[in-house]
C-alpha positions in Angstrom: 41.3 -36.4 -70.6 38.8 -33.6 -69.8 40.1 -31.7 -72.7 39.9 -34.7 -75.0 36.3 -35.2 -74.0 35.5 -31.8 -75.5 36.7 -32.6 -79.1 34.9 -34.6 -81.7 35.2 -38.3 -82.1 37.1 -38.1 -85.4 39.8 -36.1 -83.7 39.9 -38.5 -80.8 40.6 -41.3 -83.3 43.3 -39.1 -84.9 44.9 -38.5 -81.5 44.8 -42.2 -80.8 46.7 -42.9 -84.0 49.4 -40.4 -83.0 49.6 -41.9 -79.5 50.0 -45.4 -81.0 52.6 -44.1 -83.4 54.7 -42.7 -80.5 54.3 -45.9 -78.6 55.6 -47.9 -81.6 58.5 -45.4 -82.1 59.6 -46.0 -78.5 60.7 -49.5 -79.6 64.3 -49.3 -80.9 63.8 -52.6 -82.6 60.8 -51.3 -84.5 62.6 -48.1 -85.4 65.4 -50.0 -86.9 63.0 -52.2 -88.9 60.6 -49.5 -90.0 62.3 -46.7 -91.8 58.8 -45.3 -92.8 58.2 -44.5 -89.1 61.3 -42.4 -89.0 60.5 -40.6 -92.2 57.0 -39.7 -91.0 58.4 -38.6 -87.7 60.9 -36.2 -89.3 58.7 -34.9 -92.0 55.4 -34.5 -90.3 55.4 -35.0 -86.5 58.5 -33.1 -85.5 57.7 -29.9 -87.5 54.1 -29.9 -86.1 55.3 -30.4 -82.5 58.1 -27.7 -82.9 55.5 -25.2 -84.0 53.0 -26.1 -81.3 55.6 -26.0 -78.6 56.3 -22.4 -79.4 52.7 -21.4 -78.7 51.4 -20.6 -75.3 47.9 -22.1 -75.3 45.4 -20.6 -72.9 42.6 -23.1 -72.7 39.4 -22.1 -71.0 36.8 -24.8 -70.6 33.2 -23.7 -70.4 31.6 -25.8 -67.7 28.2 -25.5 -69.5 29.7 -27.6 -72.4 30.0 -30.6 -70.0 26.2 -30.7 -69.9 25.7 -30.6 -73.7 23.7 -33.8 -74.4 25.4 -34.3 -77.8 28.9 -34.2 -76.1 27.7 -36.6 -73.3 26.4 -39.1 -75.9 29.5 -38.7 -78.0 31.8 -39.4 -75.0 29.7 -42.4 -74.0 30.2 -43.7 -77.6 33.9 -43.1 -77.4 34.7 -44.5 -74.0 36.9 -47.2 -75.4 38.9 -44.6 -77.3 39.3 -42.6 -74.1 40.6 -45.7 -72.3 43.0 -46.5 -75.1 44.3 -42.9 -75.2 45.0 -43.0 -71.5 46.7 -46.3 -71.7 49.1 -45.1 -74.4 49.6 -41.7 -72.7 50.9 -43.2 -69.5 53.4 -45.3 -71.4 55.1 -42.3 -73.0 58.0 -40.2 -71.8 57.4 -36.8 -70.1 58.6 -35.0 -73.2 56.2 -36.9 -75.5 53.4 -36.3 -73.0 54.1 -32.5 -73.2 54.1 -32.6 -77.0 50.9 -34.6 -77.1 49.2 -32.2 -74.7 50.1 -29.4 -77.0 48.6 -31.3 -79.9 45.4 -31.9 -77.9 45.3 -28.2 -77.0 45.8 -27.2 -80.6 43.0 -29.5 -81.8 40.6 -28.3 -79.1 41.5 -24.6 -79.8 41.1 -25.1 -83.5 37.7 -26.7 -83.2 36.4 -24.2 -80.6 37.5 -21.2 -82.6 36.4 -22.8 -85.9 39.7 -21.8 -87.5 39.0 -24.0 -90.4 36.5 -21.4 -91.6 39.1 -18.7 -91.9 41.2 -18.1 -94.9 43.7 -20.8 -96.0 46.5 -18.3 -95.5 46.0 -18.5 -91.7 49.0 -20.1 -90.0 46.8 -22.2 -87.7 45.0 -23.5 -90.8 48.3 -24.5 -92.4 49.3 -26.4 -89.3 45.9 -28.0 -89.1 46.4 -29.3 -92.6 49.8 -30.6 -91.4 48.2 -32.3 -88.5 45.6 -34.0 -90.8 48.4 -35.0 -93.2 50.3 -36.6 -90.2 47.3 -38.6 -89.2 46.6 -39.8 -92.7 50.2 -40.9 -93.2 50.1 -42.7 -89.8 46.8 -44.4 -90.8 48.5 -45.7 -93.9 51.1 -47.4 -91.8 48.5 -49.7 -90.2 49.8 -48.8 -86.7 46.9 -50.7 -85.0 48.3 -54.0 -86.2 51.8 -53.1 -84.8 50.7 -51.8 -81.4 49.2 -55.0 -80.0 52.5 -56.0 -78.4 53.0 -52.6 -76.6 
C-alpha cells in the first residue's frame, strides 16, 4: 500500500479495475458465463504479467516524497480507493498477489522514471501501452457492477 500511495490517482483507479477483474475471474461460475473475461485475460493480462514477472524490479522509495503536500492531499482524496484495493488484494491467491505487486512496481517505476517521455520503441513504453489497453478493456466490461457480490 505504501508503493500504491506514491502513484497518481488515475493509476490507482486502473489498479483497482485490475484487482476487481481478478476477483471476478476467481469465480468459476462467472468464468463459464463470461467468455469476454477469459479473452481479455489471455490477450492482455497474461502477456503483461509474463513480461513483468521476468523483470527484477528494484524499488527505492524516497522518504522525502512522503512529505510532498500534493501526494498527501492526493492520498487523502483516494482513501476509499486504497481501502478497496486492500480489500480485493487480500481475497486473491498468493500467485495473483505476486503478479499484482509486479504490476504496481511497474506502474511506480514507469511514473518515477517518466518512461512515457522516451521513444515509442522503448520496451517499457510498449508494455505501458499494453497495461493501458488492459485497463481500458476491463473498464468496458463494467466490472464494478459484477464485483458487488464478491
